[in-house]
PyMOL Python script that loads the backbone (N, CA, C, O; Angstrom):
from pymol import cmd

cmd.read_pdbstr("""\
ATOM      1  N   MET A   1      88.113 105.208  95.609  1.00  0.00           N
ATOM      2  CA  MET A   1      89.486 105.303  94.985  1.00  0.00           C
ATOM      3  C   MET A   1      89.455 105.939  93.694  1.00  0.00           C
ATOM      4  O   MET A   1      88.662 105.566  92.829  1.00  0.00           O
ATOM      5  N   ASN A   2      90.295 106.906  93.510  1.00  0.00           N
ATOM      6  CA  ASN A   2      90.358 107.616  92.193  1.00  0.00           C
ATOM      7  C   ASN A   2      91.536 107.194  91.307  1.00  0.00           C
ATOM      8  O   ASN A   2      91.514 107.293  90.080  1.00  0.00           O
ATOM      9  N   GLY A   3      92.566 106.716  92.020  1.00  0.00           N
ATOM     10  CA  GLY A   3      93.792 106.388  91.324  1.00  0.00           C
ATOM     11  C   GLY A   3      93.703 105.044  90.765  1.00  0.00           C
ATOM     12  O   GLY A   3      92.723 104.333  90.989  1.00  0.00           O
ATOM     13  N   GLU A   4      94.788 104.628  89.972  1.00  0.00           N
ATOM     14  CA  GLU A   4      94.826 103.210  89.458  1.00  0.00           C
ATOM     15  C   GLU A   4      95.322 102.116  90.590  1.00  0.00           C
ATOM     16  O   GLU A   4      95.921 102.467  91.607  1.00  0.00           O
ATOM     17  N   GLN A   5      95.036 100.909  90.320  1.00  0.00           N
ATOM     18  CA  GLN A   5      95.505  99.910  91.214  1.00  0.00           C
ATOM     19  C   GLN A   5      96.250  98.946  90.446  1.00  0.00           C
ATOM     20  O   GLN A   5      96.087  98.822  89.232  1.00  0.00           O
ATOM     21  N   LEU A   6      97.128  98.206  91.175  1.00  0.00           N
ATOM     22  CA  LEU A   6      97.891  97.104  90.542  1.00  0.00           C
ATOM     23  C   LEU A   6      97.060  95.968  90.402  1.00  0.00           C
ATOM     24  O   LEU A   6      96.381  95.602  91.362  1.00  0.00           O
ATOM     25  N   THR A   7      97.027  95.276  89.162  1.00  0.00           N
ATOM     26  CA  THR A   7      96.103  94.130  89.023  1.00  0.00           C
ATOM     27  C   THR A   7      96.718  92.873  88.667  1.00  0.00           C
ATOM     28  O   THR A   7      96.071  91.840  88.839  1.00  0.00           O
ATOM     29  N   ALA A   8      97.996  92.828  88.149  1.00  0.00           N
ATOM     30  CA  ALA A   8      98.710  91.567  87.856  1.00  0.00           C
ATOM     31  C   ALA A   8     100.264  91.954  87.903  1.00  0.00           C
ATOM     32  O   ALA A   8     100.693  93.108  87.885  1.00  0.00           O
ATOM     33  N   VAL A   9     101.007  90.822  87.962  1.00  0.00           N
ATOM     34  CA  VAL A   9     102.418  90.993  88.028  1.00  0.00           C
ATOM     35  C   VAL A   9     103.064  90.233  87.037  1.00  0.00           C
ATOM     36  O   VAL A   9     102.494  89.300  86.471  1.00  0.00           O
ATOM     37  N   TYR A  10     104.318  90.604  86.772  1.00  0.00           N
ATOM     38  CA  TYR A  10     105.132  89.768  85.813  1.00  0.00           C
ATOM     39  C   TYR A  10     106.481  89.544  86.579  1.00  0.00           C
ATOM     40  O   TYR A  10     107.158  90.459  87.049  1.00  0.00           O
ATOM     41  N   ARG A  11     106.790  88.189  86.646  1.00  0.00           N
ATOM     42  CA  ARG A  11     107.926  87.829  87.343  1.00  0.00           C
ATOM     43  C   ARG A  11     109.050  87.244  86.446  1.00  0.00           C
ATOM     44  O   ARG A  11     108.834  86.651  85.390  1.00  0.00           O
ATOM     45  N   ASN A  12     110.242  87.469  86.969  1.00  0.00           N
ATOM     46  CA  ASN A  12     111.460  86.978  86.177  1.00  0.00           C
ATOM     47  C   ASN A  12     111.543  85.481  86.408  1.00  0.00           C
ATOM     48  O   ASN A  12     110.640  84.892  87.003  1.00  0.00           O
ATOM     49  N   ASN A  13     112.666  84.833  85.925  1.00  0.00           N
ATOM     50  CA  ASN A  13     112.882  83.410  86.168  1.00  0.00           C
ATOM     51  C   ASN A  13     113.225  83.103  87.565  1.00  0.00           C
ATOM     52  O   ASN A  13     113.170  81.936  87.952  1.00  0.00           O
ATOM     53  N   ASN A  14     113.584  84.082  88.370  1.00  0.00           N
ATOM     54  CA  ASN A  14     113.900  83.823  89.691  1.00  0.00           C
ATOM     55  C   ASN A  14     112.557  84.066  90.649  1.00  0.00           C
ATOM     56  O   ASN A  14     112.640  83.912  91.867  1.00  0.00           O
ATOM     57  N   GLY A  15     111.492  84.401  90.094  1.00  0.00           N
ATOM     58  CA  GLY A  15     110.298  84.655  90.729  1.00  0.00           C
ATOM     59  C   GLY A  15     110.219  85.982  91.452  1.00  0.00           C
ATOM     60  O   GLY A  15     109.411  86.151  92.365  1.00  0.00           O
ATOM     61  N   GLU A  16     111.111  86.988  91.020  1.00  0.00           N
ATOM     62  CA  GLU A  16     111.073  88.365  91.395  1.00  0.00           C
ATOM     63  C   GLU A  16     110.116  89.136  90.547  1.00  0.00           C
ATOM     64  O   GLU A  16     110.090  89.002  89.323  1.00  0.00           O
ATOM     65  N   ILE A  17     109.306  89.970  91.222  1.00  0.00           N
ATOM     66  CA  ILE A  17     108.380  90.918  90.332  1.00  0.00           C
ATOM     67  C   ILE A  17     109.244  91.855  89.672  1.00  0.00           C
ATOM     68  O   ILE A  17     110.152  92.428  90.274  1.00  0.00           O
ATOM     69  N   ILE A  18     108.974  92.044  88.358  1.00  0.00           N
ATOM     70  CA  ILE A  18     109.759  93.086  87.599  1.00  0.00           C
ATOM     71  C   ILE A  18     108.960  94.102  87.011  1.00  0.00           C
ATOM     72  O   ILE A  18     109.488  95.156  86.656  1.00  0.00           O
ATOM     73  N   SER A  19     107.551  93.866  86.846  1.00  0.00           N
ATOM     74  CA  SER A  19     106.695  94.701  86.442  1.00  0.00           C
ATOM     75  C   SER A  19     105.175  94.367  86.869  1.00  0.00           C
ATOM     76  O   SER A  19     104.853  93.356  87.494  1.00  0.00           O
ATOM     77  N   PHE A  20     104.339  95.325  86.454  1.00  0.00           N
ATOM     78  CA  PHE A  20     102.842  95.201  86.969  1.00  0.00           C
ATOM     79  C   PHE A  20     102.026  95.610  85.844  1.00  0.00           C
ATOM     80  O   PHE A  20     102.491  96.316  84.949  1.00  0.00           O
ATOM     81  N   GLN A  21     100.802  95.186  85.850  1.00  0.00           N
ATOM     82  CA  GLN A  21      99.745  95.714  85.010  1.00  0.00           C
ATOM     83  C   GLN A  21      98.791  96.547  85.983  1.00  0.00           C
ATOM     84  O   GLN A  21      98.371  96.125  87.061  1.00  0.00           O
ATOM     85  N   THR A  22      98.534  97.717  85.463  1.00  0.00           N
ATOM     86  CA  THR A  22      97.566  98.551  86.294  1.00  0.00           C
ATOM     87  C   THR A  22      96.075  98.338  85.883  1.00  0.00           C
ATOM     88  O   THR A  22      95.761  97.734  84.858  1.00  0.00           O
ATOM     89  N   SER A  23      95.304  98.806  86.639  1.00  0.00           N
ATOM     90  CA  SER A  23      93.748  98.789  86.343  1.00  0.00           C
ATOM     91  C   SER A  23      93.459  99.530  85.166  1.00  0.00           C
ATOM     92  O   SER A  23      92.418  99.307  84.548  1.00  0.00           O
ATOM     93  N   GLY A  24      94.411 100.533  84.732  1.00  0.00           N
ATOM     94  CA  GLY A  24      94.196 101.270  83.495  1.00  0.00           C
ATOM     95  C   GLY A  24      94.699 100.608  82.182  1.00  0.00           C
ATOM     96  O   GLY A  24      94.582 101.084  81.052  1.00  0.00           O
ATOM     97  N   GLY A  25      95.340  99.305  82.558  1.00  0.00           N
ATOM     98  CA  GLY A  25      95.846  98.609  81.363  1.00  0.00           C
ATOM     99  C   GLY A  25      97.338  98.861  81.070  1.00  0.00           C
ATOM    100  O   GLY A  25      97.887  98.217  80.176  1.00  0.00           O
ATOM    101  N   ARG A  26      97.987  99.738  81.762  1.00  0.00           N
ATOM    102  CA  ARG A  26      99.467 100.012  81.603  1.00  0.00           C
ATOM    103  C   ARG A  26     100.381  98.829  82.200  1.00  0.00           C
ATOM    104  O   ARG A  26     100.148  98.192  83.227  1.00  0.00           O
ATOM    105  N   ILE A  27     101.349  98.695  81.428  1.00  0.00           N
ATOM    106  CA  ILE A  27     102.404  97.825  81.957  1.00  0.00           C
ATOM    107  C   ILE A  27     103.557  98.735  82.472  1.00  0.00           C
ATOM    108  O   ILE A  27     104.133  99.476  81.675  1.00  0.00           O
ATOM    109  N   ILE A  28     103.896  98.697  83.749  1.00  0.00           N
ATOM    110  CA  ILE A  28     104.870  99.508  84.322  1.00  0.00           C
ATOM    111  C   ILE A  28     105.955  98.756  85.046  1.00  0.00           C
ATOM    112  O   ILE A  28     105.655  97.644  85.479  1.00  0.00           O
ATOM    113  N   SER A  29     107.237  99.235  85.247  1.00  0.00           N
ATOM    114  CA  SER A  29     108.187  98.577  85.865  1.00  0.00           C
ATOM    115  C   SER A  29     108.004  98.708  87.347  1.00  0.00           C
ATOM    116  O   SER A  29     107.316  99.622  87.803  1.00  0.00           O
ATOM    117  N   TYR A  30     108.586  97.844  88.099  1.00  0.00           N
ATOM    118  CA  TYR A  30     108.557  97.879  89.584  1.00  0.00           C
ATOM    119  C   TYR A  30     108.922  99.278  90.115  1.00  0.00           C
ATOM    120  O   TYR A  30     108.245  99.857  90.965  1.00  0.00           O
ATOM    121  N   ARG A  31     110.024  99.774  89.564  1.00  0.00           N
ATOM    122  CA  ARG A  31     110.592 101.151  89.994  1.00  0.00           C
ATOM    123  C   ARG A  31     109.461 102.187  89.667  1.00  0.00           C
ATOM    124  O   ARG A  31     109.146 103.051  90.486  1.00  0.00           O
ATOM    125  N   LYS A  32     108.909 102.080  88.538  1.00  0.00           N
ATOM    126  CA  LYS A  32     107.719 103.103  88.150  1.00  0.00           C
ATOM    127  C   LYS A  32     106.647 102.879  89.184  1.00  0.00           C
ATOM    128  O   LYS A  32     106.262 103.839  89.852  1.00  0.00           O
ATOM    129  N   ALA A  33     106.175 101.763  89.349  1.00  0.00           N
ATOM    130  CA  ALA A  33     105.132 101.388  90.357  1.00  0.00           C
ATOM    131  C   ALA A  33     105.462 102.048  91.769  1.00  0.00           C
ATOM    132  O   ALA A  33     104.623 102.665  92.425  1.00  0.00           O
ATOM    133  N   LEU A  34     106.743 101.852  92.147  1.00  0.00           N
ATOM    134  CA  LEU A  34     107.180 102.409  93.436  1.00  0.00           C
ATOM    135  C   LEU A  34     106.999 104.047  93.332  1.00  0.00           C
ATOM    136  O   LEU A  34     106.445 104.640  94.258  1.00  0.00           O
ATOM    137  N   MET A  35     107.410 104.648  92.349  1.00  0.00           N
ATOM    138  CA  MET A  35     107.284 106.105  92.306  1.00  0.00           C
ATOM    139  C   MET A  35     105.970 106.542  92.077  1.00  0.00           C
ATOM    140  O   MET A  35     105.719 107.707  92.384  1.00  0.00           O
ATOM    141  N   GLU A  36     105.081 105.843  91.599  1.00  0.00           N
ATOM    142  CA  GLU A  36     103.677 106.224  91.246  1.00  0.00           C
ATOM    143  C   GLU A  36     102.831 105.926  92.604  1.00  0.00           C
ATOM    144  O   GLU A  36     101.803 106.558  92.843  1.00  0.00           O
ATOM    145  N   ALA A  37     103.280 105.021  93.388  1.00  0.00           N
ATOM    146  CA  ALA A  37     102.643 104.685  94.655  1.00  0.00           C
ATOM    147  C   ALA A  37     103.007 105.842  95.654  1.00  0.00           C
ATOM    148  O   ALA A  37     102.159 106.255  96.445  1.00  0.00           O
ATOM    149  N   GLU A  38     104.263 106.356  95.609  1.00  0.00           N
ATOM    150  CA  GLU A  38     104.774 107.368  96.428  1.00  0.00           C
ATOM    151  C   GLU A  38     104.108 108.738  96.168  1.00  0.00           C
ATOM    152  O   GLU A  38     103.947 109.569  97.062  1.00  0.00           O
ATOM    153  N   ASN A  39     103.717 108.926  94.833  1.00  0.00           N
ATOM    154  CA  ASN A  39     103.069 110.133  94.428  1.00  0.00           C
ATOM    155  C   ASN A  39     101.446 110.107  94.440  1.00  0.00           C
ATOM    156  O   ASN A  39     100.753 111.053  94.065  1.00  0.00           O
ATOM    157  N   GLY A  40     100.988 108.961  94.897  1.00  0.00           N
ATOM    158  CA  GLY A  40      99.458 108.746  95.021  1.00  0.00           C
ATOM    159  C   GLY A  40      98.774 108.393  93.694  1.00  0.00           C
ATOM    160  O   GLY A  40      97.545 108.336  93.649  1.00  0.00           O
ATOM    161  N   VAL A  41      99.551 108.147  92.579  1.00  0.00           N
ATOM    162  CA  VAL A  41      98.969 107.784  91.325  1.00  0.00           C
ATOM    163  C   VAL A  41      98.305 106.443  91.415  1.00  0.00           C
ATOM    164  O   VAL A  41      97.208 106.254  90.888  1.00  0.00           O
ATOM    165  N   ILE A  42      98.952 105.502  92.076  1.00  0.00           N
ATOM    166  CA  ILE A  42      98.565 104.039  92.338  1.00  0.00           C
ATOM    167  C   ILE A  42      98.170 104.009  93.810  1.00  0.00           C
ATOM    168  O   ILE A  42      98.889 104.429  94.716  1.00  0.00           O
ATOM    169  N   GLU A  43      96.910 103.452  93.969  1.00  0.00           N
ATOM    170  CA  GLU A  43      96.353 103.272  95.290  1.00  0.00           C
ATOM    171  C   GLU A  43      96.247 101.842  95.733  1.00  0.00           C
ATOM    172  O   GLU A  43      96.336 100.933  94.908  1.00  0.00           O
ATOM    173  N   GLY A  44      96.064 101.621  96.981  1.00  0.00           N
ATOM    174  CA  GLY A  44      95.941 100.210  97.499  1.00  0.00           C
ATOM    175  C   GLY A  44      97.296  99.507  97.776  1.00  0.00           C
ATOM    176  O   GLY A  44      97.406  98.301  97.996  1.00  0.00           O
ATOM    177  N   ILE A  45      98.315 100.402  97.741  1.00  0.00           N
ATOM    178  CA  ILE A  45      99.674  99.920  97.984  1.00  0.00           C
ATOM    179  C   ILE A  45     100.301 100.640  99.112  1.00  0.00           C
ATOM    180  O   ILE A  45     100.052 101.830  99.306  1.00  0.00           O
ATOM    181  N   HIS A  46     101.194  99.891  99.945  1.00  0.00           N
ATOM    182  CA  HIS A  46     101.867 100.568 100.887  1.00  0.00           C
ATOM    183  C   HIS A  46     103.363 100.284 100.765  1.00  0.00           C
ATOM    184  O   HIS A  46     103.696  99.172 100.354  1.00  0.00           O
ATOM    185  N   ILE A  47     104.339 101.227 101.099  1.00  0.00           N
ATOM    186  CA  ILE A  47     105.611 101.062 100.819  1.00  0.00           C
ATOM    187  C   ILE A  47     106.302 100.747 102.144  1.00  0.00           C
ATOM    188  O   ILE A  47     106.083 101.442 103.136  1.00  0.00           O
ATOM    189  N   ASP A  48     107.101  99.746 102.166  1.00  0.00           N
ATOM    190  CA  ASP A  48     107.974  99.255 103.104  1.00  0.00           C
ATOM    191  C   ASP A  48     109.385  99.437 102.938  1.00  0.00           C
ATOM    192  O   ASP A  48     109.862  99.246 101.819  1.00  0.00           O
ATOM    193  N   GLU A  49     110.209  99.821 104.008  1.00  0.00           N
ATOM    194  CA  GLU A  49     111.659  99.757 103.901  1.00  0.00           C
ATOM    195  C   GLU A  49     112.214  98.388 104.351  1.00  0.00           C
ATOM    196  O   GLU A  49     111.904  97.919 105.446  1.00  0.00           O
ATOM    197  N   ASN A  50     113.019  97.767 103.510  1.00  0.00           N
ATOM    198  CA  ASN A  50     113.650  96.483 103.744  1.00  0.00           C
ATOM    199  C   ASN A  50     114.826  96.803 104.695  1.00  0.00           C
ATOM    200  O   ASN A  50     115.240  97.943 104.907  1.00  0.00           O
ATOM    201  N   LYS A  51     115.337  95.628 105.267  1.00  0.00           N
ATOM    202  CA  LYS A  51     116.466  95.763 106.217  1.00  0.00           C
ATOM    203  C   LYS A  51     117.698  96.348 105.682  1.00  0.00           C
ATOM    204  O   LYS A  51     118.532  96.862 106.427  1.00  0.00           O
ATOM    205  N   ASP A  52     117.850  96.277 104.260  1.00  0.00           N
ATOM    206  CA  ASP A  52     119.001  96.881 103.522  1.00  0.00           C
ATOM    207  C   ASP A  52     118.707  98.286 103.172  1.00  0.00           C
ATOM    208  O   ASP A  52     119.525  98.913 102.499  1.00  0.00           O
ATOM    209  N   GLY A  53     117.582  98.846 103.581  1.00  0.00           N
ATOM    210  CA  GLY A  53     117.326 100.202 103.179  1.00  0.00           C
ATOM    211  C   GLY A  53     116.516 100.391 101.863  1.00  0.00           C
ATOM    212  O   GLY A  53     116.050 101.508 101.638  1.00  0.00           O
ATOM    213  N   SER A  54     116.333  99.457 101.048  1.00  0.00           N
ATOM    214  CA  SER A  54     115.566  99.584  99.831  1.00  0.00           C
ATOM    215  C   SER A  54     114.116  99.547 100.136  1.00  0.00           C
ATOM    216  O   SER A  54     113.685  99.012 101.157  1.00  0.00           O
ATOM    217  N   MET A  55     113.364 100.115  99.249  1.00  0.00           N
ATOM    218  CA  MET A  55     111.942 100.226  99.318  1.00  0.00           C
ATOM    219  C   MET A  55     111.186  99.150  98.691  1.00  0.00           C
ATOM    220  O   MET A  55     111.569  98.760  97.588  1.00  0.00           O
ATOM    221  N   GLN A  56     110.124  98.591  99.259  1.00  0.00           N
ATOM    222  CA  GLN A  56     109.331  97.450  98.779  1.00  0.00           C
ATOM    223  C   GLN A  56     107.995  97.823  98.693  1.00  0.00           C
ATOM    224  O   GLN A  56     107.529  98.575  99.549  1.00  0.00           O
ATOM    225  N   LEU A  57     107.211  97.340  97.641  1.00  0.00           N
ATOM    226  CA  LEU A  57     105.910  97.586  97.552  1.00  0.00           C
ATOM    227  C   LEU A  57     105.109  96.391  98.192  1.00  0.00           C
ATOM    228  O   LEU A  57     105.550  95.245  98.097  1.00  0.00           O
ATOM    229  N   ASN A  58     103.946  96.663  98.836  1.00  0.00           N
ATOM    230  CA  ASN A  58     103.012  95.613  99.362  1.00  0.00           C
ATOM    231  C   ASN A  58     101.664  95.879  99.179  1.00  0.00           C
ATOM    232  O   ASN A  58     101.298  97.005  99.514  1.00  0.00           O
ATOM    233  N   PRO A  59     100.785  95.071  98.703  1.00  0.00           N
ATOM    234  CA  PRO A  59      99.399  95.408  98.720  1.00  0.00           C
ATOM    235  C   PRO A  59      98.836  95.802 100.024  1.00  0.00           C
ATOM    236  O   PRO A  59      99.231  95.199 101.022  1.00  0.00           O
ATOM    237  N   SER A  60      97.949  96.753 100.138  1.00  0.00           N
ATOM    238  CA  SER A  60      97.303  97.041 101.400  1.00  0.00           C
ATOM    239  C   SER A  60      96.575  95.872 101.995  1.00  0.00           C
ATOM    240  O   SER A  60      96.668  95.629 103.198  1.00  0.00           O
ATOM    241  N   ASP A  61      95.865  95.156 101.192  1.00  0.00           N
ATOM    242  CA  ASP A  61      94.820  94.295 101.720  1.00  0.00           C
ATOM    243  C   ASP A  61      95.334  92.879 101.890  1.00  0.00           C
ATOM    244  O   ASP A  61      94.566  91.978 102.225  1.00  0.00           O
ATOM    245  N   SER A  62      96.718  92.653 101.646  1.00  0.00           N
ATOM    246  CA  SER A  62      97.378  91.372 101.879  1.00  0.00           C
ATOM    247  C   SER A  62      98.747  91.471 102.134  1.00  0.00           C
ATOM    248  O   SER A  62      99.273  92.580 102.033  1.00  0.00           O
ATOM    249  N   SER A  63      99.465  90.422 102.472  1.00  0.00           N
ATOM    250  CA  SER A  63     100.933  90.597 102.753  1.00  0.00           C
ATOM    251  C   SER A  63     101.769  90.513 101.506  1.00  0.00           C
ATOM    252  O   SER A  63     102.903  90.991 101.495  1.00  0.00           O
ATOM    253  N   SER A  64     101.272  89.952 100.504  1.00  0.00           N
ATOM    254  CA  SER A  64     102.276  89.797  99.321  1.00  0.00           C
ATOM    255  C   SER A  64     101.435  89.874  97.932  1.00  0.00           C
ATOM    256  O   SER A  64     100.208  89.971  97.909  1.00  0.00           O
ATOM    257  N   PHE A  65     102.145  89.825  96.940  1.00  0.00           N
ATOM    258  CA  PHE A  65     101.587  89.843  95.662  1.00  0.00           C
ATOM    259  C   PHE A  65     101.244  88.442  95.101  1.00  0.00           C
ATOM    260  O   PHE A  65     100.863  88.326  93.936  1.00  0.00           O
ATOM    261  N   ASP A  66     101.371  87.428  95.886  1.00  0.00           N
ATOM    262  CA  ASP A  66     101.214  86.001  95.473  1.00  0.00           C
ATOM    263  C   ASP A  66      99.897  85.772  95.035  1.00  0.00           C
ATOM    264  O   ASP A  66      99.796  84.843  94.234  1.00  0.00           O
ATOM    265  N   ASP A  67      98.837  86.371  95.343  1.00  0.00           N
ATOM    266  CA  ASP A  67      97.504  86.098  94.946  1.00  0.00           C
ATOM    267  C   ASP A  67      97.134  86.911  93.694  1.00  0.00           C
ATOM    268  O   ASP A  67      96.007  86.836  93.204  1.00  0.00           O
ATOM    269  N   PHE A  68      98.110  87.693  93.184  1.00  0.00           N
ATOM    270  CA  PHE A  68      97.772  88.536  91.983  1.00  0.00           C
ATOM    271  C   PHE A  68      98.051  87.646  90.816  1.00  0.00           C
ATOM    272  O   PHE A  68      99.008  86.875  90.887  1.00  0.00           O
ATOM    273  N   PRO A  69      97.318  87.683  89.772  1.00  0.00           N
ATOM    274  CA  PRO A  69      97.500  86.912  88.491  1.00  0.00           C
ATOM    275  C   PRO A  69      98.872  87.317  87.823  1.00  0.00           C
ATOM    276  O   PRO A  69      99.314  88.462  87.912  1.00  0.00           O
ATOM    277  N   SER A  70      99.461  86.386  87.207  1.00  0.00           N
ATOM    278  CA  SER A  70     100.722  86.458  86.613  1.00  0.00           C
ATOM    279  C   SER A  70     100.382  86.922  85.109  1.00  0.00           C
ATOM    280  O   SER A  70      99.403  86.525  84.477  1.00  0.00           O
ATOM    281  N   LEU A  71     101.375  87.853  84.628  1.00  0.00           N
ATOM    282  CA  LEU A  71     101.379  88.216  83.126  1.00  0.00           C
ATOM    283  C   LEU A  71     102.249  87.199  82.458  1.00  0.00           C
ATOM    284  O   LEU A  71     103.092  86.588  83.114  1.00  0.00           O
ATOM    285  N   TYR A  72     102.094  87.013  81.302  1.00  0.00           N
ATOM    286  CA  TYR A  72     102.812  86.191  80.445  1.00  0.00           C
ATOM    287  C   TYR A  72     103.522  86.905  79.311  1.00  0.00           C
ATOM    288  O   TYR A  72     104.185  86.264  78.497  1.00  0.00           O
TER     289      TYR A  72
END
""", "prot")
cmd.dss("prot")
cmd.show_as("cartoon", "prot")
cmd.util.cbc("prot")
cmd.orient("prot")
């Protein structure tokens, strides 16, 4: 793999992911992570479409980001 990977998550008070840390040390928003995954900058992620038509990120090797460390 040549691209960055997502390594940690930051959640809001409702438990929703609002940003990520990358293997390069960057902190990026969920929307930026979605764009970069679509463009191949971030690897190890697949994009799913929700029932409401919105796009959602999921790690390729598991079903959710629950096992990712949390940023504070």
